[in-house]
Structures are given as C-alpha cells and as structure tokens.
C-alpha positions as CSV (number, residue, x, y, z in Angstrom):
1,M,90.6,110.1,85.6
2,L,89.6,106.4,85.5
3,G,87.1,104.5,87.6
4,L,86.3,100.9,88.2
5,I,83.4,99.1,89.7
6,A,84.2,95.5,90.9
7,T,81.3,93.3,91.9
8,M,82.3,90.4,94.0
9,R,80.2,87.5,95.2
10,I,81.3,85.9,98.4
11,Q,80.9,82.3,99.5
12,D,78.3,81.5,102.3
13,G,79.9,82.0,105.8
14,K,82.9,83.9,104.4
15,T,81.7,87.6,104.4
16,A,83.4,88.4,107.8
17,E,86.8,87.0,106.4
18,F,86.3,88.8,103.1
19,E,85.7,92.2,104.8
20,R,88.7,91.7,107.2
21,V,91.1,91.0,104.2
22,F,89.5,93.7,102.0
23,L,89.7,96.4,104.8
24,D,93.3,95.7,105.3
25,L,94.0,96.0,101.7
26,A,92.0,99.2,101.5
27,A,94.1,100.7,104.3
28,K,97.2,99.9,102.4
29,V,95.9,101.3,99.2
30,R,95.0,104.6,100.9
31,A,98.4,104.8,102.6
32,N,100.6,103.9,99.6
33,E,98.8,104.9,96.5
34,P,98.6,108.7,95.9
35,G,97.0,108.2,92.6
36,N,94.1,106.4,94.2
37,L,91.3,108.8,94.9
38,T,88.5,106.5,96.1
39,Y,88.6,102.9,97.3
40,Q,85.2,102.3,98.9
41,L,83.7,98.9,99.7
42,T,79.9,98.6,99.7
43,R,77.6,95.8,100.5
44,S,74.4,94.9,98.6
45,R,71.1,95.2,100.7
46,A,69.3,92.8,98.5
47,E,72.1,90.2,98.2
48,P,74.2,90.1,101.4
49,N,76.9,88.0,99.9
50,T,77.4,90.5,97.0
51,Y,79.9,93.5,97.4
52,K,80.8,96.3,95.2
53,V,84.0,98.3,95.2
54,L,84.2,101.7,93.7
55,E,87.7,102.7,92.8
56,I,88.8,106.0,91.3
57,Y,92.2,106.8,90.1
58,S,93.9,110.0,89.0
59,D,94.9,108.5,85.6
60,E,95.8,105.2,83.9
61,A,99.2,105.0,85.3
62,A,97.8,105.2,88.9
63,F,95.3,102.3,87.9
64,K,98.2,100.2,86.6
65,A,100.3,100.9,89.7
66,H,97.5,99.6,91.9
67,G,97.3,96.3,90.1
68,A,101.1,95.9,90.2
69,S,101.5,96.9,93.9
70,D,102.8,94.3,96.3
71,H,99.9,94.8,98.8
72,F,97.4,94.1,96.0
73,K,99.2,91.1,94.8
74,A,99.5,89.8,98.5
75,A,95.9,90.1,99.1
76,G,94.9,88.0,96.0
77,P,95.2,84.6,97.4
78,A,93.2,85.4,100.6
79,L,90.5,87.3,98.6
80,G,90.4,84.5,96.0
81,S,89.7,81.8,98.7
82,V,86.5,83.5,99.8
83,L,85.1,84.5,96.4
84,A,82.3,82.5,94.9
85,G,83.6,83.2,91.3
86,R,85.5,85.7,89.4
87,P,84.8,89.4,90.1
88,D,82.8,91.4,87.5
89,L,85.0,94.4,86.5
90,E,83.6,97.5,84.7
91,I,86.1,100.1,83.8
92,L,84.8,103.7,83.5
93,D,86.2,106.9,82.1
94,G,85.9,110.0,84.2
95,I,84.1,113.0,82.9
96,V,86.2,116.2,83.3
97,G,84.5,118.9,85.2
98,A,81.9,116.6,86.7
C-alpha cells in the first residue's frame, strides 16, 4: 500500500474554481482507478486557501497509473491555473495490518 498527502495552496478568490475542478477529477479517479482506495480532499480551518488531499493506492503500479491517466493529465492545466505555487507532496508507505 502507498499513500500520498498533497498540500495545495490556492490563489485568493479561486477556491470555488479549484474545488469544482478537483471534485470532477476525484469522481473520475473513483470511477476509473480500481487501485485507488482513497482520494479525499480536505480544507484547512486555519488557512482557508490551503487544501490537503489524502490519496491511498493498493500498490506502486496503481499510484503510477493514476499519474499517467488521461483524466489526471487533463485536469493539470485547470488546477495549475488556480494554484499559488507548486503542491507539496509527501509519499507514505502503508503499514501492513494497520
């Protein structure tokens, strides 16, 4: 199992657009990626322009398939246009039996 936490900071006034694009992407991930176990968007209470995504994949192959998917690549430009910088990505190893 492999996890990822992506922290994204969004430009002022662009949070609604970000959420619209991301939620569309999330629906496509859930519908088309059987190796994706969790794809959950959260928003910081302390910093309203900061979002974190928790992603969990069954294995490394599923993680790589996500990044190579047409729906992920198609969402890139729209997401990039609202971000206030590069996302911070932390890749995590799942603990068996947890």
